[in-house]
N, C-alpha and C positions, 0 to 999 in steps of 0.2 A: 504493500500500500504506500509506504513512505517513499519508495524509490520510483514511484510512477512518474512519468514525465509531466512536468508542469504544463497544464493544458493551454496556457497562454504564452508560452515561451516563444521567442522570435530570435532571428540572428543577432549576434552580439554587437553592441554599439560601444566600442571603446573610444571612438572619436566623439566630437561634439554631436549631440543629438540633433536629429532632423527637426524642422519646424513642427511645432505642436499642432495636432489636429484641433479643429474648432470644437468648442464645447467644454473644454477643461476649465476648472476653476483656477484662480490665482494660486491657491494653496497647492493644488495638484501640480501646477507648473513649477512651484518652488520645490516640491518633492522630487521632481524629475530633472531639475536644472539648478545649478548654482551651489552655494555652500550647503553642507549637510547638517551642521550643528544646530542652526536656527530652526529649521522645520522639525528636527528631532525633539528639541526642548519644547517647541510650541505644542507638540502632540503629547509629550510625556508629563509635563508639569500639571495640567488640569486633572488628568486621570489619577496621578499620584495623590493630589490633594483630596480628591473624592474618596479614594481608598482609605486615606487616613481618617476622613470624616466618618466613613462607614465603621471603621474600627472603634472610634469614639462612641458611636451610637450603640454598638454592641456592648461596650463597657457600661454605658448608661443604663441599658436594659437590664444588665446583671445587677446593677446598683438598685434599680427600682425593685427587682425581684427579691433582693435581700431583705427588704422591709416586710415581706410576706412570710419570712421564716426560712428555716433551713431546708424544709421539704421543697419549697418553691425554688430556691436557689439550686438545689440538686436536680430538680425537674428540668430547669433551663439547661443545665450542664449536660444532661442526658440527651437532649434534643440537639444541642449545638453541633456535634460532629456531623449529624445528618444534614442539617441546614448548610454547614460549611461545604460538605461534599456536593450538594446541589448548586451552591454558589460557584464552586470551582469548575464544575462540569458545564455550567451555563456560560460563565464568563471566559474561562480559560480553556474549556474543552470544545464544545460545539460552537461557542461564541468565537473562538479563534478560527474555526472553519468558516464561519460566516464572514468575519472580517477579512480573512485571507482571500476568499473568493471574490468579495466586492472590490478589494484593492487591486487584484490582478485584472478584473474585468475593466475597471476604470483606467488602469494603466495602459491597457490595450485599446482604450477608447471604445469599449463595448457598453455604452450607456444603457441600452435596452436590457442587456443581460444583468447589469448591476441593479437596475430597477426590479427586474424579475426575481433576483436573489432575495430581495426584501420580502416578497410574498412567500417564497420558499422558506425563509426564516420563520415567518408567522406560522406556516403549516407545521414545521418541526416543533415550534414552541408549544403549540396546542397539543400535539400528540405526546411529546415527552412530558409536558406539565401534567397532563391527565394521568400518565403512567405513574409519576411520582406521587400524586394525590392518592390514587388507589393503593399503591404499594405501602405508603405511610399509614393509611387508615387500616389496612389489612394486617400488616406485620408489626405495627407500632408497639402493641402490648408485649409481644414476644421479644422484640428487639431491645426495648428499654429495660425489660426484666433481665435479659442476658447481659446488659451493660451494668447491672448491679442495682437497678431501680426496684424498689419494693414499697409497699404500703403507701404512705402519703407522698413520697417522692415520685412513685410511679403514677399515682393519680394526677399529680401536678404536671408531670411530663406529658401525659395524654391530653390534659386540658389545653396546654400550650401547643402541642404538636398538631392536634386536630384542626385548630384555627389557622396555624401557620401554613399547613399544607392544603388548606382550603384555597389558598391563593397561589398554588403552584403554577397554574397556567399563566396568570398575569406576571408572576415572578420570572418565568422563562421568556415571556414576550418582551418584557422590559429589557432583560439582559441581552437577548439576541438582537433586538432592534438597536440597542445602544452599541452592540458590536458592529452592526452594519454601518452605523454612522461613523464609528471609529475607523472602519475600513475605508470610508470615503474621506477621512481626514477631519471629520467634524467631531471634535472632542468637547467643544464649548457647550453645546446643547445638553448632552448627557450629564456633563459636570454640573451645570446650573440646575437641571432637574433634580439631580441627586442631592445637591446641597440644600435646595429649598425643601425637598421632601424630608431630609434629615432634620431640619429645623422644626418642621411641622410635627414630625414623628416624636421628637423629644418633648413637645408640649402636649400632644394628644395622648401619648402612651400613659403617663401617670394619671390622666383624667379618667381613662377607661379602666385602669387597674384599681385605683382607689375610690373612684366615683367623684363626680364634681357637679353640684347643682342637680339638674334633672338626669344627668348621666349616671346610671347605676354602677356600683363597684363590681367588676367582673373578675378581679384577680388575674392570674396568669392567662386565662382565656382572653382577657382584654388586651394583653400584650400581643398575643397571636393575632387577634382580630385587627389591631392597629396596623400590624405589619402587612396583613393581607389587603386592607383598605388602601394603604399607601401604594401598593403595586397595582391595584385596580385603577386608582386615579392616575398613576404614572403611565399605565398602559393606554388609557383613553387619550391622554394628552399626546403621547408619542404617535399613536395611530393617526390622530388628527393632523399633527404636524407633518408627518411623513407622507400623508395623502394630499397635503395642500400644495405641494410643489415648491415649498420654500427651502427644502433640504437639498443637499447635493445629489441624493438618490430619492426616488419616489416610490411609495407603496401603491402598486397597481395590481388589482386582483386579476389572475390569469390562470392558465392551465399549469399543472405541476409537470415539469420536465425532468426526466431521469438524469440528463447530463448535468443540470444545475444542482440537483440533489447530490449527485456524485461529487461535484466540485466542492460542495460544503463538507460532505461526510468523509471524503478521502483524507481531509485534514482533521476534521472535528472528531471522528470516532476514535482514532488511535490516541489523539490528544486527550480526549475524555477518559480513556482507559489510563493514560499516564497520570491523571490527577489522583488515581487510586494509590499509586506507588508511594508518594510521601506519607499518605495516611497510614498505610500498612507498615511502613518503616517506623513511624513514630510509635505506633501501637506495640510493635515488637520490642523496640528499644526501651519503651516505658515498662513493659513487662519484665525485661531483664534487669533494669535498674531496681524495680520493686523487690527483686530477690535479695537485695542488699539492705532492706529495711525501709521504714517509712521516712526516716531522715534523709536517706539517699534519694528517695523518690521526690521529696519536697525540694531538696537542693537542685536536683536535675530539672524539675519543673520550673523553678525560678530562673535558672540559667538559660534554659532552652526557649523561654518566652522571648528572649532577645532575637532568636531566629525569625520569629513571626513578625517582628517590627521591621525587619529588612524587606519582607515580601512586598508591601505596598510600593516601596521605591522601585524595586526590581520589576514588579508587574506593570507599573506605569511606564517605565522605560521600555520594557519588553513589548507592550502593545504598540508603542510608537514605532519601534523598530519593525514590527510585523507589518504595519501599514506602509511604511516607507519601502521596505523590501518588496512587499507584494505589488505595490504600484510600479516599481522599477522593473521587476521581473515581468509583469504584464506588458510593459513597454519594450521589453527585450534588452534592457540595460543591466545585464548581469554583473558587469564589473562594478558599476555604481552600487548595485545591491550588495555585492560582497564588501565594498568599503563601508557601507552603512552597518552591516553586521559586525565588522571589526570595531567600528567606532562605538556602537552601542555596547558591544561586549566589553570594550575597554572601560567605558563609563560605569558599567555594572560592576566590573572587577574593582575599580577604584572606590566606588561608593561603599560596597560591601566590605572591602578590605580596610577602609578607614574606620568603619564601625567596629570591625573585628579587632583591629590593632588597639583601639581605645579600650575595648572590653578586656582584652588579654593583658594589657599593661596595668589597668586599674579595675579589676573585676569586682572589688568590694563596693565600688560606687553603685553598681547596679544591684548587687545581691543584698546589700544592707538596706535597700529601699523596701525589701520584703521581710527580711529576718536577720537577726544578729546572733542566733544560736549557733555555736561553733560546729555542732554535729550536723546541722542543716547546711550551713554555709560551705563547709569543707568540700563536699562533692560538687557543689556549684562552682567553686573556685577551680577544681580540676577540669570541669567541662569547659569553662571559658578559657583557661590557659592552654588547653590542648586543642579545642575545636575552633574557637574564635579566630586564631591567626589564619585559618583556611577559609574564612567567609568569602574572600575575594574569588575563590574558585566557584562558590555557589553563584555569585553574581555573574561571572563570565559564562558559566554553563546555562544559567537561567535565561539570559538575554539571547545567547546564540540559539537556544531552543526556539524562542519566538521568531528569530530570523528564519530558521528552517521552516517554521509553520507558514510564514509569509511567502516563502518560495514554493510552498505546496509539497514539501518533502518532510515527513514527520517520523519516518522510521528511526532516524538517528537520534532525535531527542528521546524517543521511547527507549532505545537501547542504552542511552546515557542514563536515564532514570532507572532502568533495570540494573545496570552496573552499580549504581549507588545503593539501591535496595539490597542487592546480594552482598555487597561488601559491608555496608553499615549495619544492616539488620542481621543478615545471615552469618557473615564471618564474626561480627560483633557478638552475636549470641553464642557462637561456638567457643570463642576464646574466653568469654566471661563466664558462661554457664557450664561448659564442658571441660575447659582447661583450667578453670578457677584462677584466671589471670587477673581478675579484679576490674573495677570500674575504669581505671586508667587505660587498660587495654581496649575496653569497649569504646571509650571515647576516641582512642587512636584509630579504631576502625571507622568511626563516624567521619573523622578527618580524611582518612584514605578514600572513603566513599565520595567525598566532595571533590577530591582531586580527580578521581575516575570520571565523575559526572562531567566536569569541565573537559577532561582529556578526550573523551569520545567525541564530543561536539567539535572541539578544535581540530582533531584529526579529520573529521568528516568534511569540514569547511576547507582545510588545507588540501585535502585530496581531491577536491572538486566534486564531491558527492552531493552537495547541497545546491551549488550554483553552477549547474551545467546546462548547456543549451541543447534544445531539441527542435525539430521542425515544428513550426507553429500549427496549431489545430485550427481548422476553419470554424468560425463561430456559427 
């Protein structure tokens, strides 16, 4: 799948590009010509800010739930991994497929195909969203019980989950439509919509949780309902906006074409599967750390939270690289696409390495914000001193993986994620649990996994497996 020829590739253009076809926007022209850093930052910064805002909303929701008691807080925690999985699959999985397909179509000046891809994204969102709703309602009790939920915590999880997944279809619609806009280079509209929605959500959520005036107190069910209502409102606004003709791409209802679905899914399916890899890896590593006691688990949890704070920066940068690479690959400018990949990968390496260097030199600054108990802090210190110096490789591999998605070749990012999973979780479990080598050896395997993750993608780009040209396919 990942090595399939890019459907929109054309002969290489190492010299100055030919005059642009009519119909391209000023931003699309900037993506295809001139300096690379300015359009890259133009696309990356708004998305990064939005992701940070979403993270803060999640923290606020947990804070609200804490006022309802321990059971409510535990219930939200049980549902959180499932919501995060759906978020990653819609934004970074199928969403990457939508963004890549739209970017390549516009780069090749196939405006009609780009517009038609929006409708195909809607069809996919409805189908996948309905599947998630049914699956969550059907398997929710067994799933949350398997994760450790019981009695009041299980009841709280089901109250919250049932209302959250009531909005699965609008959830997928918003994320896939936003991905289509990002693929067209429009990051401002999704950013503004999300920031406004986050502000409204922060005000409405406590009102429906605790009650306000005529609004009854709904507890955790109110938090789930508020989330679903936000996505319903955002869906209606986005559908109207994209049908109005004001966007760079337009929503026009039409027949579902197999070739356009393939163009989305040949990137989106394997990328969606790839989103499972880091979740499985974290689950395995957490289980191994738990074998060393609750203090070790707490210390590892505190330290590894820093990993998640890097992701919004890398995701914002990665989606920008995906759009730029996809547009240039669609236009046949493979050498420029390759330069974009290296520029983005370098920025990702620098940003993550800077955070990692600071964390490894002064880990107490981060850990003491959570605990000062020596038995808890000690394993956290080991993690940050061993793993944080290698964060740069996470940034490099992460952004190059998005570049490969933009080029329409996702086998190599999948193999890179597989190598990280095997080394970090598989080898880490073996040395720590079977060889009794201790936590430091486990954390050393986590670092080795990051190096392998970056190494596979770097070798693939250097070998020409990502940006190679093929005969153009007729539209």
